[in-house]
C-alpha positions as CSV (number, residue, x, y, z in Angstrom):
1,M,-18.7,-18.8,-116.9
2,K,-17.0,-15.7,-116.0
3,I,-14.6,-15.6,-112.5
4,I,-13.0,-13.1,-110.5
5,I,-9.9,-14.4,-108.4
6,T,-7.7,-13.0,-105.6
7,G,-4.6,-14.5,-104.0
8,A,-3.4,-15.4,-107.6
9,T,0.1,-14.8,-106.4
10,G,-0.5,-17.0,-103.2
11,Y,-0.5,-21.4,-102.9
12,V,-4.4,-21.4,-102.9
13,G,-4.8,-18.9,-105.7
14,E,-2.7,-19.8,-108.0
15,G,-3.6,-23.7,-108.0
16,V,-7.6,-22.5,-108.5
17,L,-6.3,-19.6,-111.0
18,L,-4.3,-23.2,-113.0
19,E,-7.5,-24.9,-112.3
20,C,-9.8,-22.5,-113.9
21,L,-7.6,-21.6,-116.9
22,D,-7.6,-25.1,-118.1
23,H,-11.3,-25.8,-117.8
24,P,-13.7,-25.8,-121.3
25,E,-16.8,-24.1,-119.4
26,V,-14.6,-21.0,-118.3
27,E,-14.8,-18.2,-120.5
28,Q,-12.7,-15.5,-119.0
29,V,-10.6,-15.2,-115.5
30,L,-10.1,-11.6,-113.5
31,V,-7.5,-11.8,-111.6
32,V,-7.8,-8.8,-109.0
33,G,-4.6,-7.9,-106.5
34,R,-2.1,-5.7,-105.3
35,R,0.6,-7.5,-107.7
36,S,0.4,-9.0,-111.3
37,C,0.1,-12.9,-111.1
38,G,2.8,-12.9,-113.6
39,C,0.6,-15.3,-115.7
40,T,-0.4,-14.9,-119.8
41,H,-3.2,-16.5,-121.3
42,P,-6.0,-15.9,-123.8
43,K,-8.9,-15.8,-120.7
44,L,-7.0,-14.1,-117.8
45,K,-7.2,-10.4,-117.3
46,E,-5.9,-9.0,-114.3
47,L,-7.2,-5.5,-112.3
48,L,-4.1,-4.3,-109.5
49,V,-5.1,-2.2,-106.9
50,P,-3.7,-0.7,-103.5
51,D,-6.1,-2.0,-100.9
52,F,-9.3,-4.1,-101.2
53,I,-10.9,-1.9,-98.6
54,Q,-10.7,1.0,-101.3
55,L,-12.3,-0.2,-104.3
56,D,-15.1,2.4,-105.5
57,E,-13.8,3.7,-108.4
58,H,-13.3,0.0,-109.9
59,K,-16.6,-1.5,-109.3
60,D,-17.3,-1.5,-112.7
61,R,-14.9,-3.8,-113.8
62,L,-16.1,-6.3,-111.4
63,R,-19.7,-6.0,-113.4
64,G,-21.4,-9.4,-114.6
65,Y,-19.4,-12.3,-113.1
66,D,-20.4,-15.1,-112.5
67,G,-18.4,-16.6,-109.0
68,C,-15.7,-15.2,-107.3
69,F,-12.9,-17.3,-105.2
70,F,-11.5,-15.6,-102.7
71,C,-8.6,-16.7,-101.9
72,A,-6.5,-14.1,-100.5
73,G,-5.4,-14.3,-97.1
74,V,-2.4,-13.9,-94.5
75,S,-0.6,-15.9,-91.7
76,S,-1.7,-15.2,-88.3
77,V,1.5,-15.9,-87.2
78,G,2.8,-12.5,-85.4
79,K,0.2,-10.5,-85.5
80,D,-2.0,-9.4,-82.6
81,E,-6.0,-9.7,-82.8
82,A,-7.0,-6.3,-84.4
83,T,-4.3,-6.2,-87.1
84,Y,-5.1,-9.7,-88.4
85,T,-9.3,-8.9,-88.0
86,H,-8.1,-5.8,-90.4
87,L,-6.4,-8.2,-93.1
88,T,-8.2,-10.6,-92.9
89,Y,-12.2,-10.1,-92.1
90,D,-12.3,-6.4,-92.8
91,T,-10.6,-6.6,-96.5
92,T,-12.5,-9.6,-97.1
93,L,-16.0,-8.0,-96.1
94,A,-15.2,-4.5,-97.7
95,F,-14.5,-6.3,-101.2
96,A,-17.5,-8.8,-101.5
97,R,-19.9,-6.0,-100.3
98,A,-18.0,-4.0,-103.6
99,L,-18.8,-7.1,-106.0
100,H,-22.2,-7.7,-104.4
101,Q,-23.1,-4.2,-105.4
102,V,-22.6,-5.1,-108.9
103,S,-22.8,-9.2,-109.0
104,P,-25.3,-9.6,-106.8
105,Q,-25.8,-12.8,-109.1
106,A,-22.3,-14.2,-108.4
107,V,-21.3,-17.3,-106.3
108,F,-19.0,-16.3,-104.1
109,T,-16.2,-18.5,-102.2
110,Y,-14.3,-17.6,-99.7
111,V,-11.0,-20.0,-98.7
112,S,-11.1,-20.5,-95.5
113,G,-9.0,-23.2,-93.3
114,A,-9.7,-26.5,-91.7
115,G,-11.0,-25.7,-87.9
116,T,-12.4,-22.3,-88.0
117,D,-14.5,-21.7,-85.5
118,P,-16.5,-18.1,-84.4
119,D,-15.9,-19.7,-80.8
120,G,-12.5,-21.3,-80.7
121,R,-9.9,-20.8,-78.6
122,Q,-7.2,-19.6,-81.5
123,M,-7.6,-16.4,-82.9
124,W,-7.2,-17.0,-86.4
125,A,-10.2,-19.8,-86.1
126,R,-12.2,-16.8,-84.6
127,V,-11.6,-14.1,-87.1
128,K,-12.1,-16.5,-90.1
129,G,-15.4,-18.0,-88.7
130,R,-16.9,-14.1,-88.0
131,T,-16.0,-13.7,-91.7
132,E,-17.9,-16.8,-92.9
133,Q,-20.9,-15.9,-90.6
134,D,-21.0,-12.2,-92.1
135,L,-20.4,-13.4,-95.8
136,A,-23.2,-15.3,-95.3
137,T,-25.6,-12.3,-94.8
138,L,-24.5,-10.0,-97.6
139,G,-27.1,-11.5,-100.6
140,F,-24.8,-13.2,-103.3
141,K,-27.3,-15.5,-105.3
142,R,-24.8,-18.4,-103.3
143,Q,-21.9,-18.0,-100.6
144,F,-19.8,-21.1,-99.8
145,N,-17.1,-21.6,-97.5
146,F,-14.5,-23.8,-98.5
147,R,-11.6,-25.3,-95.4
148,P,-9.2,-27.5,-97.5
149,G,-6.9,-28.4,-94.9
150,I,-3.6,-29.6,-96.5
151,M,-3.4,-29.6,-100.0
152,T,-0.8,-31.2,-103.0
153,V,0.7,-28.9,-105.2
154,T,-1.1,-29.0,-108.8
155,P,1.7,-29.4,-112.1
156,G,2.6,-25.9,-113.1
157,M,2.0,-24.2,-109.9
158,K,5.7,-21.8,-109.3
159,N,4.4,-20.1,-105.7
160,P,4.7,-23.8,-103.4
161,K,8.6,-23.5,-101.3
162,W,10.6,-26.9,-102.2
163,W,9.7,-27.9,-98.4
164,M,6.2,-27.9,-99.6
165,R,7.0,-30.2,-102.7
166,A,8.3,-32.6,-100.2
167,L,6.2,-33.0,-97.0
168,V,2.7,-32.4,-98.6
169,P,2.7,-35.7,-100.6
170,V,3.3,-37.3,-97.6
171,F,0.6,-35.8,-95.7
172,G,-1.3,-37.1,-98.4
173,L,-0.3,-40.7,-97.9
174,V,-0.8,-41.2,-93.9
175,M,-3.5,-38.6,-93.4
176,P,-6.0,-38.9,-96.3
177,W,-8.6,-37.4,-94.3
178,V,-6.9,-33.8,-93.8
179,T,-5.6,-33.6,-97.1
180,C,-7.2,-33.0,-101.0
181,S,-5.2,-31.9,-104.0
182,M,-5.2,-28.4,-105.7
183,K,-7.1,-29.5,-108.3
184,Q,-9.7,-30.6,-106.7
185,V,-9.9,-27.6,-104.7
186,G,-9.8,-25.7,-108.0
187,L,-13.1,-28.1,-109.2
188,A,-14.7,-28.0,-106.6
189,M,-14.9,-24.3,-106.5
190,I,-15.7,-24.4,-110.8
191,H,-18.6,-27.0,-109.5
192,A,-20.0,-25.0,-107.2
193,V,-20.6,-21.8,-109.7
194,Q,-21.9,-24.6,-111.9
195,R,-24.3,-26.6,-109.9
196,G,-24.4,-25.5,-105.9
197,Y,-23.9,-27.8,-103.0
198,P,-25.9,-28.5,-100.3
199,K,-24.0,-27.3,-97.3
200,N,-22.3,-23.6,-97.4
201,V,-19.1,-25.0,-95.2
202,L,-17.2,-27.3,-97.3
203,E,-14.7,-29.5,-95.4
204,V,-11.8,-31.9,-97.1
205,K,-14.4,-34.8,-97.8
206,D,-17.3,-32.0,-99.1
207,I,-14.5,-30.6,-101.6
208,K,-13.3,-33.9,-102.7
209,A,-17.3,-34.7,-103.3
210,L,-17.7,-31.5,-105.0
211,A,-14.9,-31.7,-107.6
212,K,-15.9,-35.5,-108.5
213,A,-19.8,-34.3,-109.3
């Protein structure tokens, strides 16, 4: 498989990248982002772009991929709805549309979040819910939305802060129903490309089940 990953400089993207580089059936990984992920590997290629909304001159680099794991994202803290919508909805849909033009056969996986709801009270939940809904209409081979909740650290990750390393395992012990590992997230994404899943919205229990498949 040939896989595209966005957000590889973040917590989720780094964990997913490590799983893809380690997986024997992933032949090539293209990391797309504004800055280098700082990783070198025989399978790894990078495409640095200033803005996901302006991908026209880079579209041919996205051709021929089997899956895209869209892990890029920003916190809603301190942002109004218009700003958060631009950074979350607009950039994700722009990237997905550009990819679909050259790789419509790809499986597109979007990392959303537990509690996402297009009709929810919280602004971030509504924006991500709308993003999920509209991604599903673009016509990819398959489109999945991952809502992983709390994720434990994969060995080798550099991005997690010390408090994440200290506190997240505790959540894993006391609230396992809202916790999964970054390894499970990465494996579930790979398996979604390989064999699909009956639902396009995957909560924690679905991610764990697909990771075992």
